[in-house]
C-alpha positions in Angstrom: 13.8 6.9 27.3 10.4 6.1 28.6 8.6 2.8 28.1 5.9 3.2 25.4 3.6 0.7 27.2 3.8 1.7 30.9 5.8 5.0 30.8 8.5 3.8 33.2 12.1 4.6 32.4 13.8 2.1 30.2 17.1 0.5 31.3 19.9 -0.3 29.0 20.8 -4.0 29.1 23.8 -5.6 27.4 23.0 -8.8 25.6 26.0 -10.2 23.8 27.6 -7.1 22.3 24.4 -5.2 21.8 22.7 -2.8 24.2 18.9 -2.9 24.1 16.4 -1.0 26.2 14.2 -3.0 28.6 11.3 -2.0 30.9 13.0 -3.4 34.0 10.7 -3.6 37.0 7.8 -2.5 34.8 6.0 -4.3 32.0 9.0 -6.2 30.8 8.8 -4.9 27.2 11.9 -4.5 25.1 12.9 -1.8 22.6 15.1 -2.8 19.7 16.8 -0.2 17.5 16.8 -0.7 13.8 18.3 -4.2 13.0 18.8 -5.3 16.6 16.0 -7.8 16.7 17.7 -9.8 14.0 20.4 -10.6 16.6 17.9 -12.3 19.0 15.1 -13.9 16.9 16.6 -17.3 16.4 16.7 -20.1 18.9 20.4 -20.6 18.5 21.2 -17.0 19.6 22.1 -17.4 23.2 22.5 -13.7 23.9 18.7 -13.5 24.0 18.6 -15.4 27.3 19.5 -12.2 29.1 16.5 -10.5 27.6 14.2 -13.4 28.3 15.1 -13.2 32.0 14.3 -9.5 32.0 10.9 -10.2 30.5 10.1 -12.7 33.2 10.7 -10.1 35.9 7.8 -8.0 34.7 5.4 -6.7 37.4 3.1 -4.3 35.5 0.4 -5.5 33.1 -0.4 -3.4 30.1 -3.1 -3.1 27.4 -1.4 -4.5 24.3 -3.9 -2.6 22.0 -3.4 0.9 23.4 -1.8 3.6 21.2 2.0 3.8 21.8 4.6 6.4 20.9 8.2 5.8 19.9 10.6 6.2 22.8 13.3 7.6 20.4 11.3 9.8 18.0 9.3 12.7 19.4 5.6 12.6 18.5 5.9 9.4 16.4 3.2 6.8 16.9 4.2 3.2 16.7 2.5 1.2 14.1 1.0 -2.2 15.0 1.6 -5.0 12.5 2.2 -8.7 12.5 5.9 -9.7 12.6 5.3 -13.3 11.5 3.4 -15.1 8.8 1.6 -17.1 11.6 0.1 -13.9 12.9 1.0 -14.7 16.5 3.2 -11.7 17.3 1.9 -8.2 16.7 4.8 -5.8 17.1 4.9 -2.0 17.5 7.3 -0.3 15.0 8.3 3.2 14.4 8.4 3.9 10.7 10.7 6.8 11.2 13.6 5.2 13.0 12.5 1.5 12.3 12.8 0.6 16.0 10.6 -2.2 17.3 8.8 -2.6 20.6 8.0 -6.1 21.8 5.7 -6.6 24.7 6.6 -9.1 27.4 6.6 -12.7 26.0 6.7 -11.7 22.4 10.5 -12.3 22.0 10.0 -15.9 23.3 7.2 -16.5 20.9 9.3 -15.2 17.9 12.2 -17.4 18.9 10.0 -20.5 19.2 8.4 -20.1 15.7 11.3 -20.9 13.4 14.8 -22.3 14.0 16.6 -20.0 11.6 16.0 -16.7 9.7 16.0 -18.8 6.5 13.1 -20.8 7.8 11.3 -17.6 8.7 12.0 -16.1 5.2 10.7 -19.3 3.5 7.5 -19.1 5.6 7.0 -15.4 4.7 7.4 -16.2 1.0 5.0 -19.1 1.3 2.5 -16.9 3.1 2.9 -14.2 0.4 2.2 -16.8 -2.3 -0.8 -18.1 -0.4 -2.2 -14.6 -0.1 -1.7 -14.0 -3.8 -3.3 -17.3 -4.7 -6.3 -16.5 -2.4 -6.6 -13.1 -3.9 -6.5 -14.3 -7.4 -9.1 -17.0 -6.7 -11.5 -14.5 -5.2 -11.2 -12.2 -8.2 -11.7 -15.0 -10.6 -14.7 -16.4 -8.7 -16.4 -13.1 -8.4 -16.0 -12.5 -12.1 -15.5 -8.8 -11.5 -12.5 -8.5 -13.7 -10.8 -10.5 -16.4 -7.6 -12.2 -15.2 -5.6 -10.5 -17.9 -6.7 -7.1 -16.8 -6.3 -8.0 -13.1 -2.7 -9.1 -13.7 -1.9 -5.9 -15.6 -3.3 -3.5 -13.1 -3.4 -5.1 -9.6 -0.8 -7.9 -9.5 2.1 -5.5 -9.8 0.8 -3.3 -7.0 0.1 -6.3 -4.7 3.5 -7.9 -5.4 5.1 -4.5 -4.6 3.2 -4.3 -1.3 4.4 -7.8 -0.4 8.0 -7.0 -1.4 7.8 -3.9 0.8 6.4 -6.0 3.7 9.3 -8.4 3.4 11.8 -5.5 3.3 10.2 -4.0 6.4 10.8 -7.3 8.2 14.4 -7.2 6.9 14.0 -10.6 5.2 14.4 -11.3 1.5 
């Protein structure tokens, strides 16, 4: 597989009992297949130390905003989206295979944000509620639509979107 950021070959690295693909000697990015990131995103998961050392050995700088392609799925573009409710880590994800590409340093940032997955899920739920509250306040203030009509037509769609967003992150 080729690195989606700098096009160098990815190297399989064993961390705990999982093999992930790392851009060793290149940009230091890490490819996680579907569900693998969950094994490394908490501070208490010591297997991630191997990956953090790999990130620190990076020698190539990349443009974090450039278009990237999935190293697993031919011709699939990776979608940029925020991983966290703090909007500090913008991941690249393949919507076909659900793999995730993290640029150098992003795993460390993810691990520093919340102690546990439960804490992260709570923050995501609070963020979703805050977004909903802000959205409702804007609609109400603008007076463009009665709240009853808004709740009937829009609220369900927005809640479905937020539910899908939570599912994409693998957190309920």
